PDB file of N, CA, C and O in Angstrom:
ATOM      1  N   MET A   1     -68.908  82.468 174.902  1.00  0.00           N
ATOM      2  CA  MET A   1     -69.487  83.306 173.817  1.00  0.00           C
ATOM      3  C   MET A   1     -70.726  83.855 174.245  1.00  0.00           C
ATOM      4  O   MET A   1     -70.984  85.027 173.970  1.00  0.00           O
ATOM      5  N   LEU A   2     -71.727  82.969 175.051  1.00  0.00           N
ATOM      6  CA  LEU A   2     -72.935  83.173 175.020  1.00  0.00           C
ATOM      7  C   LEU A   2     -73.044  84.101 176.433  1.00  0.00           C
ATOM      8  O   LEU A   2     -74.022  84.834 176.583  1.00  0.00           O
ATOM      9  N   GLY A   3     -72.137  84.038 177.308  1.00  0.00           N
ATOM     10  CA  GLY A   3     -72.007  84.874 178.447  1.00  0.00           C
ATOM     11  C   GLY A   3     -71.694  86.273 177.681  1.00  0.00           C
ATOM     12  O   GLY A   3     -72.313  87.240 178.125  1.00  0.00           O
ATOM     13  N   PHE A   4     -70.884  86.493 176.674  1.00  0.00           N
ATOM     14  CA  PHE A   4     -70.527  87.879 176.148  1.00  0.00           C
ATOM     15  C   PHE A   4     -71.808  88.344 175.642  1.00  0.00           C
ATOM     16  O   PHE A   4     -72.070  89.533 175.827  1.00  0.00           O
ATOM     17  N   LEU A   5     -72.864  87.427 174.880  1.00  0.00           N
ATOM     18  CA  LEU A   5     -73.820  87.954 174.441  1.00  0.00           C
ATOM     19  C   LEU A   5     -74.982  88.386 175.424  1.00  0.00           C
ATOM     20  O   LEU A   5     -75.744  89.329 175.208  1.00  0.00           O
ATOM     21  N   VAL A   6     -75.007  87.626 176.452  1.00  0.00           N
ATOM     22  CA  VAL A   6     -76.041  87.920 177.402  1.00  0.00           C
ATOM     23  C   VAL A   6     -75.426  89.264 178.135  1.00  0.00           C
ATOM     24  O   VAL A   6     -76.277  90.050 178.553  1.00  0.00           O
ATOM     25  N   ALA A   7     -74.268  89.559 178.304  1.00  0.00           N
ATOM     26  CA  ALA A   7     -73.868  90.675 178.963  1.00  0.00           C
ATOM     27  C   ALA A   7     -74.097  91.823 178.106  1.00  0.00           C
ATOM     28  O   ALA A   7     -74.400  92.897 178.625  1.00  0.00           O
ATOM     29  N   ALA A   8     -73.973  91.698 176.724  1.00  0.00           N
ATOM     30  CA  ALA A   8     -74.236  92.870 175.740  1.00  0.00           C
ATOM     31  C   ALA A   8     -75.823  93.041 175.808  1.00  0.00           C
ATOM     32  O   ALA A   8     -76.279  94.177 175.940  1.00  0.00           O
ATOM     33  N   ILE A   9     -76.439  92.244 175.744  1.00  0.00           N
ATOM     34  CA  ILE A   9     -77.835  92.484 175.936  1.00  0.00           C
ATOM     35  C   ILE A   9     -78.408  93.128 177.172  1.00  0.00           C
ATOM     36  O   ILE A   9     -79.417  93.832 177.145  1.00  0.00           O
ATOM     37  N   ALA A  10     -77.689  92.841 178.293  1.00  0.00           N
ATOM     38  CA  ALA A  10     -78.052  93.273 179.506  1.00  0.00           C
ATOM     39  C   ALA A  10     -77.301  94.934 179.647  1.00  0.00           C
ATOM     40  O   ALA A  10     -77.773  95.800 180.385  1.00  0.00           O
ATOM     41  N   GLY A  11     -76.316  95.093 178.959  1.00  0.00           N
ATOM     42  CA  GLY A  11     -75.716  96.485 178.870  1.00  0.00           C
ATOM     43  C   GLY A  11     -76.704  97.305 178.066  1.00  0.00           C
ATOM     44  O   GLY A  11     -76.966  98.451 178.430  1.00  0.00           O
ATOM     45  N   ALA A  12     -77.261  96.779 177.000  1.00  0.00           N
ATOM     46  CA  ALA A  12     -78.248  97.513 176.237  1.00  0.00           C
ATOM     47  C   ALA A  12     -79.453  97.850 176.957  1.00  0.00           C
ATOM     48  O   ALA A  12     -80.118  98.808 176.561  1.00  0.00           O
ATOM     49  N   LEU A  13     -79.842  97.138 178.032  1.00  0.00           N
ATOM     50  CA  LEU A  13     -81.160  97.204 178.689  1.00  0.00           C
ATOM     51  C   LEU A  13     -81.052  98.069 179.919  1.00  0.00           C
ATOM     52  O   LEU A  13     -81.994  98.202 180.701  1.00  0.00           O
ATOM     53  N   VAL A  14     -79.734  98.729 180.090  1.00  0.00           N
ATOM     54  CA  VAL A  14     -79.544  99.439 181.244  1.00  0.00           C
ATOM     55  C   VAL A  14     -80.438 100.551 181.288  1.00  0.00           C
ATOM     56  O   VAL A  14     -80.990 100.809 182.358  1.00  0.00           O
ATOM     57  N   PRO A  15     -80.663 101.260 180.254  1.00  0.00           N
ATOM     58  CA  PRO A  15     -81.537 102.450 180.488  1.00  0.00           C
ATOM     59  C   PRO A  15     -82.962 102.076 180.822  1.00  0.00           C
ATOM     60  O   PRO A  15     -83.659 102.886 181.434  1.00  0.00           O
ATOM     61  N   LYS A  16     -83.507 100.735 180.408  1.00  0.00           N
ATOM     62  CA  LYS A  16     -84.963 100.361 180.592  1.00  0.00           C
ATOM     63  C   LYS A  16     -85.083  99.918 182.313  1.00  0.00           C
ATOM     64  O   LYS A  16     -86.153  99.937 182.921  1.00  0.00           O
ATOM     65  N   LEU A  17     -83.869  99.558 182.878  1.00  0.00           N
ATOM     66  CA  LEU A  17     -84.011  99.267 184.254  1.00  0.00           C
ATOM     67  C   LEU A  17     -84.086 100.463 185.303  1.00  0.00           C
ATOM     68  O   LEU A  17     -84.202 100.344 186.523  1.00  0.00           O
ATOM     69  N   ASP A  18     -83.990 101.680 184.542  1.00  0.00           N
ATOM     70  CA  ASP A  18     -83.886 102.784 185.808  1.00  0.00           C
ATOM     71  C   ASP A  18     -85.102 102.811 186.392  1.00  0.00           C
ATOM     72  O   ASP A  18     -85.076 102.957 187.614  1.00  0.00           O
ATOM     73  N   GLU A  19     -86.172 102.712 185.872  1.00  0.00           N
ATOM     74  CA  GLU A  19     -87.530 102.875 186.769  1.00  0.00           C
ATOM     75  C   GLU A  19     -87.836 101.656 187.650  1.00  0.00           C
ATOM     76  O   GLU A  19     -87.862 101.605 188.880  1.00  0.00           O
ATOM     77  N   PRO A  20     -88.053 100.727 186.793  1.00  0.00           N
ATOM     78  CA  PRO A  20     -88.641  99.292 187.420  1.00  0.00           C
ATOM     79  C   PRO A  20     -87.795  98.746 188.442  1.00  0.00           C
ATOM     80  O   PRO A  20     -88.217  98.539 189.580  1.00  0.00           O
ATOM     81  N   VAL A  21     -86.490  98.477 188.045  1.00  0.00           N
ATOM     82  CA  VAL A  21     -85.607  97.763 188.973  1.00  0.00           C
ATOM     83  C   VAL A  21     -84.961  98.958 190.050  1.00  0.00           C
ATOM     84  O   VAL A  21     -85.214  99.017 191.253  1.00  0.00           O
ATOM     85  N   THR A  22     -84.151  99.792 189.357  1.00  0.00           N
ATOM     86  CA  THR A  22     -83.300 100.605 190.153  1.00  0.00           C
ATOM     87  C   THR A  22     -84.115 101.724 190.911  1.00  0.00           C
ATOM     88  O   THR A  22     -83.501 102.397 191.738  1.00  0.00           O
ATOM     89  N   GLY A  23     -85.290 101.941 190.717  1.00  0.00           N
ATOM     90  CA  GLY A  23     -86.186 102.956 191.540  1.00  0.00           C
ATOM     91  C   GLY A  23     -86.439 102.217 192.909  1.00  0.00           C
ATOM     92  O   GLY A  23     -86.301 102.882 193.935  1.00  0.00           O
ATOM     93  N   PRO A  24     -86.769 100.998 192.994  1.00  0.00           N
ATOM     94  CA  PRO A  24     -87.039 100.247 194.264  1.00  0.00           C
ATOM     95  C   PRO A  24     -85.918 100.079 195.053  1.00  0.00           C
ATOM     96  O   PRO A  24     -86.033 100.193 196.273  1.00  0.00           O
ATOM     97  N   VAL A  25     -84.667  99.782 194.459  1.00  0.00           N
ATOM     98  CA  VAL A  25     -83.244  99.708 194.990  1.00  0.00           C
ATOM     99  C   VAL A  25     -83.001 100.892 195.610  1.00  0.00           C
ATOM    100  O   VAL A  25     -82.746 100.866 196.814  1.00  0.00           O
ATOM    101  N   VAL A  26     -83.029 101.937 195.019  1.00  0.00           N
ATOM    102  CA  VAL A  26     -82.635 103.467 195.345  1.00  0.00           C
ATOM    103  C   VAL A  26     -83.434 103.919 196.645  1.00  0.00           C
ATOM    104  O   VAL A  26     -83.015 104.568 197.604  1.00  0.00           O
ATOM    105  N   ALA A  27     -84.573 103.449 196.433  1.00  0.00           N
ATOM    106  CA  ALA A  27     -85.591 103.862 197.599  1.00  0.00           C
ATOM    107  C   ALA A  27     -85.264 103.070 198.889  1.00  0.00           C
ATOM    108  O   ALA A  27     -85.259 103.643 199.978  1.00  0.00           O
ATOM    109  N   PHE A  28     -84.997 101.786 198.768  1.00  0.00           N
ATOM    110  CA  PHE A  28     -84.274 100.907 199.840  1.00  0.00           C
ATOM    111  C   PHE A  28     -83.225 101.472 200.384  1.00  0.00           C
ATOM    112  O   PHE A  28     -83.208 101.710 201.592  1.00  0.00           O
ATOM    113  N   LEU A  29     -82.248 101.755 199.615  1.00  0.00           N
ATOM    114  CA  LEU A  29     -80.664 102.377 200.018  1.00  0.00           C
ATOM    115  C   LEU A  29     -80.974 103.571 200.548  1.00  0.00           C
ATOM    116  O   LEU A  29     -80.240 103.966 201.455  1.00  0.00           O
ATOM    117  N   ASP A  30     -82.023 104.359 200.159  1.00  0.00           N
ATOM    118  CA  ASP A  30     -81.834 105.787 200.455  1.00  0.00           C
ATOM    119  C   ASP A  30     -82.234 106.255 201.882  1.00  0.00           C
ATOM    120  O   ASP A  30     -82.169 107.406 202.313  1.00  0.00           O
ATOM    121  N   GLY A  31     -82.729 104.960 202.638  1.00  0.00           N
ATOM    122  CA  GLY A  31     -82.977 104.868 204.174  1.00  0.00           C
ATOM    123  C   GLY A  31     -81.672 104.835 204.852  1.00  0.00           C
ATOM    124  O   GLY A  31     -81.573 105.230 206.013  1.00  0.00           O
ATOM    125  N   TYR A  32     -80.572 104.343 204.129  1.00  0.00           N
ATOM    126  CA  TYR A  32     -79.275 104.130 204.946  1.00  0.00           C
ATOM    127  C   TYR A  32     -78.281 105.321 204.351  1.00  0.00           C
ATOM    128  O   TYR A  32     -77.376 105.741 205.073  1.00  0.00           O
ATOM    129  N   PHE A  33     -78.429 105.732 203.318  1.00  0.00           N
ATOM    130  CA  PHE A  33     -77.368 106.590 202.685  1.00  0.00           C
ATOM    131  C   PHE A  33     -78.052 107.489 201.859  1.00  0.00           C
ATOM    132  O   PHE A  33     -79.219 107.178 201.621  1.00  0.00           O
ATOM    133  N   LYS A  34     -77.581 108.644 201.303  1.00  0.00           N
ATOM    134  CA  LYS A  34     -78.067 109.530 200.382  1.00  0.00           C
ATOM    135  C   LYS A  34     -77.403 108.860 198.946  1.00  0.00           C
ATOM    136  O   LYS A  34     -76.226 108.505 198.879  1.00  0.00           O
ATOM    137  N   ILE A  35     -78.363 108.757 197.833  1.00  0.00           N
ATOM    138  CA  ILE A  35     -78.127 108.402 196.511  1.00  0.00           C
ATOM    139  C   ILE A  35     -78.225 109.732 195.545  1.00  0.00           C
ATOM    140  O   ILE A  35     -79.206 110.476 195.534  1.00  0.00           O
ATOM    141  N   GLU A  36     -77.310 109.871 194.917  1.00  0.00           N
ATOM    142  CA  GLU A  36     -77.328 111.209 194.155  1.00  0.00           C
ATOM    143  C   GLU A  36     -77.987 110.792 192.798  1.00  0.00           C
ATOM    144  O   GLU A  36     -77.864 109.637 192.392  1.00  0.00           O
ATOM    145  N   ALA A  37     -78.595 111.611 192.192  1.00  0.00           N
ATOM    146  CA  ALA A  37     -79.485 111.391 190.947  1.00  0.00           C
ATOM    147  C   ALA A  37     -78.629 110.913 189.727  1.00  0.00           C
ATOM    148  O   ALA A  37     -79.078 110.227 188.809  1.00  0.00           O
ATOM    149  N   HIS A  38     -77.177 111.416 189.845  1.00  0.00           N
ATOM    150  CA  HIS A  38     -76.278 110.797 188.737  1.00  0.00           C
ATOM    151  C   HIS A  38     -75.742 109.496 189.007  1.00  0.00           C
ATOM    152  O   HIS A  38     -75.016 109.005 188.142  1.00  0.00           O
ATOM    153  N   GLU A  39     -76.006 108.766 190.197  1.00  0.00           N
ATOM    154  CA  GLU A  39     -75.539 107.847 190.478  1.00  0.00           C
ATOM    155  C   GLU A  39     -76.675 106.511 190.076  1.00  0.00           C
ATOM    156  O   GLU A  39     -76.270 105.349 190.082  1.00  0.00           O
ATOM    157  N   LYS A  40     -77.786 106.779 189.814  1.00  0.00           N
ATOM    158  CA  LYS A  40     -78.875 106.056 189.550  1.00  0.00           C
ATOM    159  C   LYS A  40     -78.413 105.073 188.413  1.00  0.00           C
ATOM    160  O   LYS A  40     -78.542 103.852 188.500  1.00  0.00           O
ATOM    161  N   ARG A  41     -77.865 105.723 187.346  1.00  0.00           N
ATOM    162  CA  ARG A  41     -77.678 104.813 186.205  1.00  0.00           C
ATOM    163  C   ARG A  41     -76.481 103.992 186.440  1.00  0.00           C
ATOM    164  O   ARG A  41     -76.339 102.931 185.832  1.00  0.00           O
ATOM    165  N   ALA A  42     -75.606 104.419 187.291  1.00  0.00           N
ATOM    166  CA  ALA A  42     -74.438 103.426 187.695  1.00  0.00           C
ATOM    167  C   ALA A  42     -74.990 102.353 188.327  1.00  0.00           C
ATOM    168  O   ALA A  42     -74.537 101.238 188.067  1.00  0.00           O
ATOM    169  N   ILE A  43     -76.041 102.497 189.247  1.00  0.00           N
ATOM    170  CA  ILE A  43     -76.558 101.434 190.067  1.00  0.00           C
ATOM    171  C   ILE A  43     -77.518 100.323 189.003  1.00  0.00           C
ATOM    172  O   ILE A  43     -77.641  99.106 189.139  1.00  0.00           O
ATOM    173  N   SER A  44     -78.008 101.050 188.133  1.00  0.00           N
ATOM    174  CA  SER A  44     -78.834 100.094 186.898  1.00  0.00           C
ATOM    175  C   SER A  44     -77.552  99.389 186.322  1.00  0.00           C
ATOM    176  O   SER A  44     -77.487  98.161 186.368  1.00  0.00           O
ATOM    177  N   PHE A  45     -76.522 100.141 185.775  1.00  0.00           N
ATOM    178  CA  PHE A  45     -75.605  99.249 185.191  1.00  0.00           C
ATOM    179  C   PHE A  45     -75.062  97.991 186.110  1.00  0.00           C
ATOM    180  O   PHE A  45     -75.067  96.843 185.666  1.00  0.00           O
ATOM    181  N   MET A  46     -74.619  98.302 187.364  1.00  0.00           N
ATOM    182  CA  MET A  46     -74.266  97.239 188.277  1.00  0.00           C
ATOM    183  C   MET A  46     -75.326  96.212 188.221  1.00  0.00           C
ATOM    184  O   MET A  46     -74.993  95.042 188.038  1.00  0.00           O
ATOM    185  N   ILE A  47     -76.600  96.539 188.365  1.00  0.00           N
ATOM    186  CA  ILE A  47     -77.766  95.415 188.447  1.00  0.00           C
ATOM    187  C   ILE A  47     -77.548  94.769 187.125  1.00  0.00           C
ATOM    188  O   ILE A  47     -77.487  93.539 187.136  1.00  0.00           O
ATOM    189  N   ALA A  48     -77.442  95.280 186.183  1.00  0.00           N
ATOM    190  CA  ALA A  48     -77.280  94.627 184.831  1.00  0.00           C
ATOM    191  C   ALA A  48     -76.243  93.485 184.739  1.00  0.00           C
ATOM    192  O   ALA A  48     -76.381  92.302 184.426  1.00  0.00           O
ATOM    193  N   LEU A  49     -75.059  94.274 185.143  1.00  0.00           N
ATOM    194  CA  LEU A  49     -73.953  93.512 185.108  1.00  0.00           C
ATOM    195  C   LEU A  49     -73.908  92.313 186.300  1.00  0.00           C
ATOM    196  O   LEU A  49     -73.190  91.330 186.114  1.00  0.00           O
ATOM    197  N   LEU A  50     -74.606  92.428 187.371  1.00  0.00           N
ATOM    198  CA  LEU A  50     -74.995  91.009 188.056  1.00  0.00           C
ATOM    199  C   LEU A  50     -75.796  90.186 187.559  1.00  0.00           C
ATOM    200  O   LEU A  50     -75.524  88.991 187.676  1.00  0.00           O
ATOM    201  N   ILE A  51     -76.935  90.566 186.907  1.00  0.00           N
ATOM    202  CA  ILE A  51     -77.754  89.789 186.320  1.00  0.00           C
ATOM    203  C   ILE A  51     -77.038  88.821 185.067  1.00  0.00           C
ATOM    204  O   ILE A  51     -77.184  87.606 184.932  1.00  0.00           O
ATOM    205  N   ALA A  52     -76.259  89.707 184.240  1.00  0.00           N
ATOM    206  CA  ALA A  52     -75.513  88.797 183.380  1.00  0.00           C
ATOM    207  C   ALA A  52     -74.669  88.031 183.779  1.00  0.00           C
ATOM    208  O   ALA A  52     -74.511  86.976 183.165  1.00  0.00           O
ATOM    209  N   ALA A  53     -73.921  88.312 184.856  1.00  0.00           N
ATOM    210  CA  ALA A  53     -72.896  87.216 185.753  1.00  0.00           C
ATOM    211  C   ALA A  53     -73.533  86.109 186.066  1.00  0.00           C
ATOM    212  O   ALA A  53     -73.085  84.983 185.851  1.00  0.00           O
ATOM    213  N   ILE A  54     -74.844  86.416 186.707  1.00  0.00           N
ATOM    214  CA  ILE A  54     -75.582  85.150 187.387  1.00  0.00           C
ATOM    215  C   ILE A  54     -76.074  84.471 186.098  1.00  0.00           C
ATOM    216  O   ILE A  54     -75.922  83.250 186.143  1.00  0.00           O
ATOM    217  N   LEU A  55     -76.594  84.910 185.019  1.00  0.00           N
ATOM    218  CA  LEU A  55     -77.068  84.018 183.855  1.00  0.00           C
ATOM    219  C   LEU A  55     -76.062  83.466 183.089  1.00  0.00           C
ATOM    220  O   LEU A  55     -76.420  82.560 182.336  1.00  0.00           O
ATOM    221  N   SER A  56     -74.566  83.863 183.082  1.00  0.00           N
ATOM    222  CA  SER A  56     -73.592  83.351 182.389  1.00  0.00           C
ATOM    223  C   SER A  56     -73.157  82.129 183.435  1.00  0.00           C
ATOM    224  O   SER A  56     -72.884  81.042 182.925  1.00  0.00           O
ATOM    225  N   VAL A  57     -73.095  82.251 184.664  1.00  0.00           N
ATOM    226  CA  VAL A  57     -72.836  80.891 185.390  1.00  0.00           C
ATOM    227  C   VAL A  57     -73.856  79.876 185.268  1.00  0.00           C
ATOM    228  O   VAL A  57     -73.473  78.707 185.327  1.00  0.00           O
ATOM    229  N   PHE A  58     -75.223  80.139 185.091  1.00  0.00           N
ATOM    230  CA  PHE A  58     -76.291  79.175 184.865  1.00  0.00           C
ATOM    231  C   PHE A  58     -75.872  78.620 183.660  1.00  0.00           C
ATOM    232  O   PHE A  58     -75.759  77.401 183.533  1.00  0.00           O
ATOM    233  N   LEU A  59     -75.573  79.599 182.544  1.00  0.00           N
ATOM    234  CA  LEU A  59     -75.415  78.944 181.365  1.00  0.00           C
ATOM    235  C   LEU A  59     -74.076  78.347 180.970  1.00  0.00           C
ATOM    236  O   LEU A  59     -73.800  77.933 179.844  1.00  0.00           O
ATOM    237  N   ASP A  60     -73.357  78.351 181.928  1.00  0.00           N
ATOM    238  CA  ASP A  60     -71.789  77.879 182.017  1.00  0.00           C
ATOM    239  C   ASP A  60     -71.055  78.388 180.845  1.00  0.00           C
ATOM    240  O   ASP A  60     -70.457  77.567 180.148  1.00  0.00           O
ATOM    241  N   SER A  61     -71.025  79.676 180.531  1.00  0.00           N
ATOM    242  CA  SER A  61     -70.296  80.310 179.344  1.00  0.00           C
ATOM    243  C   SER A  61     -70.028  81.609 179.853  1.00  0.00           C
ATOM    244  O   SER A  61     -70.768  82.186 180.650  1.00  0.00           O
ATOM    245  N   GLY A  62     -68.663  82.200 179.260  1.00  0.00           N
ATOM    246  CA  GLY A  62     -68.345  83.538 179.559  1.00  0.00           C
ATOM    247  C   GLY A  62     -67.183  83.446 180.628  1.00  0.00           C
ATOM    248  O   GLY A  62     -67.118  82.632 181.549  1.00  0.00           O
ATOM    249  N   THR A  63     -66.281  84.444 180.320  1.00  0.00           N
ATOM    250  CA  THR A  63     -65.185  84.823 181.394  1.00  0.00           C
ATOM    251  C   THR A  63     -65.519  86.150 182.013  1.00  0.00           C
ATOM    252  O   THR A  63     -66.381  86.916 181.582  1.00  0.00           O
ATOM    253  N   VAL A  64     -64.918  86.310 182.845  1.00  0.00           N
ATOM    254  CA  VAL A  64     -64.998  87.893 183.635  1.00  0.00           C
ATOM    255  C   VAL A  64     -64.632  88.855 182.634  1.00  0.00           C
ATOM    256  O   VAL A  64     -65.233  89.924 182.748  1.00  0.00           O
ATOM    257  N   PHE A  65     -63.940  88.788 181.831  1.00  0.00           N
ATOM    258  CA  PHE A  65     -63.315  89.880 180.799  1.00  0.00           C
ATOM    259  C   PHE A  65     -64.478  89.742 179.895  1.00  0.00           C
ATOM    260  O   PHE A  65     -65.034  90.778 179.529  1.00  0.00           O
ATOM    261  N   GLY A  66     -64.865  88.730 179.537  1.00  0.00           N
ATOM    262  CA  GLY A  66     -66.192  88.607 178.304  1.00  0.00           C
ATOM    263  C   GLY A  66     -67.365  89.151 178.675  1.00  0.00           C
ATOM    264  O   GLY A  66     -68.143  89.662 177.869  1.00  0.00           O
ATOM    265  N   ILE A  67     -67.565  89.077 179.914  1.00  0.00           N
ATOM    266  CA  ILE A  67     -68.902  89.658 180.544  1.00  0.00           C
ATOM    267  C   ILE A  67     -68.875  91.122 180.620  1.00  0.00           C
ATOM    268  O   ILE A  67     -69.765  91.884 180.242  1.00  0.00           O
ATOM    269  N   ALA A  68     -67.735  91.427 181.160  1.00  0.00           N
ATOM    270  CA  ALA A  68     -67.458  93.201 181.694  1.00  0.00           C
ATOM    271  C   ALA A  68     -67.432  93.648 180.086  1.00  0.00           C
ATOM    272  O   ALA A  68     -68.236  94.549 179.845  1.00  0.00           O
ATOM    273  N   PHE A  69     -66.754  93.244 179.088  1.00  0.00           N
ATOM    274  CA  PHE A  69     -66.521  93.919 177.870  1.00  0.00           C
ATOM    275  C   PHE A  69     -68.022  93.889 177.118  1.00  0.00           C
ATOM    276  O   PHE A  69     -68.419  94.788 176.377  1.00  0.00           O
ATOM    277  N   GLY A  70     -68.793  92.654 177.463  1.00  0.00           N
ATOM    278  CA  GLY A  70     -69.972  92.623 176.576  1.00  0.00           C
ATOM    279  C   GLY A  70     -70.953  93.904 177.297  1.00  0.00           C
ATOM    280  O   GLY A  70     -71.544  94.783 176.671  1.00  0.00           O
ATOM    281  N   ALA A  71     -70.929  93.750 178.507  1.00  0.00           N
ATOM    282  CA  ALA A  71     -71.897  94.835 179.069  1.00  0.00           C
ATOM    283  C   ALA A  71     -71.357  96.226 178.815  1.00  0.00           C
ATOM    284  O   ALA A  71     -72.129  97.171 178.655  1.00  0.00           O
ATOM    285  N   VAL A  72     -70.146  96.354 178.779  1.00  0.00           N
ATOM    286  CA  VAL A  72     -69.798  97.899 178.052  1.00  0.00           C
ATOM    287  C   VAL A  72     -70.026  98.167 176.807  1.00  0.00           C
ATOM    288  O   VAL A  72     -70.439  99.271 176.453  1.00  0.00           O
ATOM    289  N   LEU A  73     -69.797  97.247 176.034  1.00  0.00           N
ATOM    290  CA  LEU A  73     -70.169  97.334 174.573  1.00  0.00           C
ATOM    291  C   LEU A  73     -71.495  97.443 174.407  1.00  0.00           C
ATOM    292  O   LEU A  73     -71.863  98.326 173.632  1.00  0.00           O
ATOM    293  N   GLY A  74     -72.571  96.571 175.095  1.00  0.00           N
ATOM    294  CA  GLY A  74     -73.929  96.942 174.863  1.00  0.00           C
ATOM    295  C   GLY A  74     -74.429  98.149 175.443  1.00  0.00           C
ATOM    296  O   GLY A  74     -75.412  98.667 174.913  1.00  0.00           O
ATOM    297  N   TYR A  75     -73.879  98.708 176.503  1.00  0.00           N
ATOM    298  CA  TYR A  75     -74.330 100.096 177.204  1.00  0.00           C
ATOM    299  C   TYR A  75     -73.687 101.287 176.181  1.00  0.00           C
ATOM    300  O   TYR A  75     -74.378 102.297 176.042  1.00  0.00           O
ATOM    301  N   PHE A  76     -72.619 101.225 175.585  1.00  0.00           N
ATOM    302  CA  PHE A  76     -72.063 102.208 174.754  1.00  0.00           C
ATOM    303  C   PHE A  76     -72.225 101.634 173.269  1.00  0.00           C
ATOM    304  O   PHE A  76     -71.595 102.226 172.393  1.00  0.00           O
ATOM    305  N   GLY A  77     -72.956 100.612 172.931  1.00  0.00           N
ATOM    306  CA  GLY A  77     -72.950 100.324 171.482  1.00  0.00           C
ATOM    307  C   GLY A  77     -73.856 101.316 170.689  1.00  0.00           C
ATOM    308  O   GLY A  77     -73.528 101.494 169.516  1.00  0.00           O
ATOM    309  N   PRO A  78     -74.854 101.931 171.114  1.00  0.00           N
ATOM    310  CA  PRO A  78     -75.403 103.092 170.266  1.00  0.00           C
ATOM    311  C   PRO A  78     -74.723 104.187 169.914  1.00  0.00           C
ATOM    312  O   PRO A  78     -74.805 104.774 168.835  1.00  0.00           O
ATOM    313  N   ARG A  79     -73.939 104.505 170.979  1.00  0.00           N
ATOM    314  CA  ARG A  79     -73.025 105.620 170.934  1.00  0.00           C
ATOM    315  C   ARG A  79     -71.952 105.484 169.872  1.00  0.00           C
ATOM    316  O   ARG A  79     -71.682 106.348 169.039  1.00  0.00           O
ATOM    317  N   LEU A  80     -71.286 104.124 170.016  1.00  0.00           N
ATOM    318  CA  LEU A  80     -70.108 103.728 169.119  1.00  0.00           C
ATOM    319  C   LEU A  80     -70.729 103.630 167.618  1.00  0.00           C
ATOM    320  O   LEU A  80     -70.054 103.930 166.633  1.00  0.00           O
ATOM    321  N   PHE A  81     -71.945 103.226 167.540  1.00  0.00           N
ATOM    322  CA  PHE A  81     -72.437 102.822 166.013  1.00  0.00           C
ATOM    323  C   PHE A  81     -72.537 104.323 165.380  1.00  0.00           C
ATOM    324  O   PHE A  81     -72.150 104.532 164.230  1.00  0.00           O
ATOM    325  N   VAL A  82     -73.036 105.268 166.134  1.00  0.00           N
ATOM    326  CA  VAL A  82     -73.255 106.611 165.719  1.00  0.00           C
ATOM    327  C   VAL A  82     -71.674 107.408 165.152  1.00  0.00           C
ATOM    328  O   VAL A  82     -71.490 108.145 164.183  1.00  0.00           O
ATOM    329  N   LEU A  83     -70.770 106.938 166.129  1.00  0.00           N
ATOM    330  CA  LEU A  83     -69.505 107.538 165.920  1.00  0.00           C
ATOM    331  C   LEU A  83     -68.867 106.919 164.760  1.00  0.00           C
ATOM    332  O   LEU A  83     -68.320 107.610 163.900  1.00  0.00           O
ATOM    333  N   LEU A  84     -68.923 105.446 164.693  1.00  0.00           N
ATOM    334  CA  LEU A  84     -68.452 104.835 163.494  1.00  0.00           C
ATOM    335  C   LEU A  84     -69.130 105.174 162.257  1.00  0.00           C
ATOM    336  O   LEU A  84     -68.517 105.158 161.190  1.00  0.00           O
ATOM    337  N   LYS A  85     -70.472 105.508 162.342  1.00  0.00           N
ATOM    338  CA  LYS A  85     -71.113 105.936 161.030  1.00  0.00           C
ATOM    339  C   LYS A  85     -70.747 107.250 160.518  1.00  0.00           C
ATOM    340  O   LYS A  85     -70.724 107.494 159.311  1.00  0.00           O
ATOM    341  N   ARG A  86     -70.455 108.121 161.446  1.00  0.00           N
ATOM    342  CA  ARG A  86     -69.937 109.611 161.334  1.00  0.00           C
ATOM    343  C   ARG A  86     -68.567 109.411 160.523  1.00  0.00           C
ATOM    344  O   ARG A  86     -68.352 109.983 159.454  1.00  0.00           O
ATOM    345  N   VAL A  87     -67.572 108.451 161.206  1.00  0.00           N
ATOM    346  CA  VAL A  87     -66.255 108.437 160.680  1.00  0.00           C
ATOM    347  C   VAL A  87     -66.117 107.854 159.120  1.00  0.00           C
ATOM    348  O   VAL A  87     -65.374 108.182 158.194  1.00  0.00           O
ATOM    349  N   ILE A  88     -67.161 106.846 159.242  1.00  0.00           N
ATOM    350  CA  ILE A  88     -67.272 106.503 157.787  1.00  0.00           C
ATOM    351  C   ILE A  88     -67.712 107.439 156.623  1.00  0.00           C
ATOM    352  O   ILE A  88     -67.096 107.528 155.562  1.00  0.00           O
ATOM    353  N   GLU A  89     -68.865 108.141 156.940  1.00  0.00           N
ATOM    354  CA  GLU A  89     -69.466 109.109 156.205  1.00  0.00           C
ATOM    355  C   GLU A  89     -68.404 110.200 155.755  1.00  0.00           C
ATOM    356  O   GLU A  89     -68.259 110.664 154.624  1.00  0.00           O
ATOM    357  N   ALA A  90     -67.566 110.554 157.124  1.00  0.00           N
ATOM    358  CA  ALA A  90     -66.649 111.576 156.825  1.00  0.00           C
ATOM    359  C   ALA A  90     -65.545 111.157 155.767  1.00  0.00           C
ATOM    360  O   ALA A  90     -65.077 112.006 155.008  1.00  0.00           O
ATOM    361  N   ARG A  91     -65.168 109.933 155.732  1.00  0.00           N
ATOM    362  CA  ARG A  91     -64.140 109.131 154.984  1.00  0.00           C
ATOM    363  C   ARG A  91     -64.695 109.538 153.250  1.00  0.00           C
ATOM    364  O   ARG A  91     -64.076 110.156 152.385  1.00  0.00           O
ATOM    365  N   THR A  92     -65.973 108.965 153.198  1.00  0.00           N
ATOM    366  CA  THR A  92     -66.689 109.055 151.905  1.00  0.00           C
ATOM    367  C   THR A  92     -66.756 110.360 151.439  1.00  0.00           C
ATOM    368  O   THR A  92     -66.561 110.576 150.242  1.00  0.00           O
ATOM    369  N   ASP A  93     -67.016 111.305 152.248  1.00  0.00           N
ATOM    370  CA  ASP A  93     -67.135 112.532 151.815  1.00  0.00           C
ATOM    371  C   ASP A  93     -66.061 113.327 151.396  1.00  0.00           C
ATOM    372  O   ASP A  93     -66.204 114.350 150.726  1.00  0.00           O
ATOM    373  N   ALA A  94     -64.853 112.822 151.824  1.00  0.00           N
ATOM    374  CA  ALA A  94     -63.501 113.405 151.634  1.00  0.00           C
ATOM    375  C   ALA A  94     -63.029 112.874 150.167  1.00  0.00           C
ATOM    376  O   ALA A  94     -62.497 113.572 149.304  1.00  0.00           O
ATOM    377  N   ASP A  95     -63.309 111.620 150.082  1.00  0.00           N
ATOM    378  CA  ASP A  95     -62.933 111.040 148.615  1.00  0.00           C
ATOM    379  C   ASP A  95     -63.656 111.735 147.367  1.00  0.00           C
ATOM    380  O   ASP A  95     -63.421 111.348 146.222  1.00  0.00           O
TER     381      ASP A  95
END
């Protein structure tokens, strides 16, 4: 369970990793092959997922599925929350 929570936090922090963490990685990799602008967020997600996986190993908690699901849920969490809120509001307005 702790691995899932770590992964969810890591997924939520993906946008904050773009400049300080992903920027240097992209600069390093750019010398070897071209990185497109739309690929930078995917690299940030991969870095966050790797960090979450390493932390879950050190914490001896979590499964591969739990870590992957937690990271995806953390990344898309704000969007899912807004969608769920709209669905609930639509149902209460219909009554």
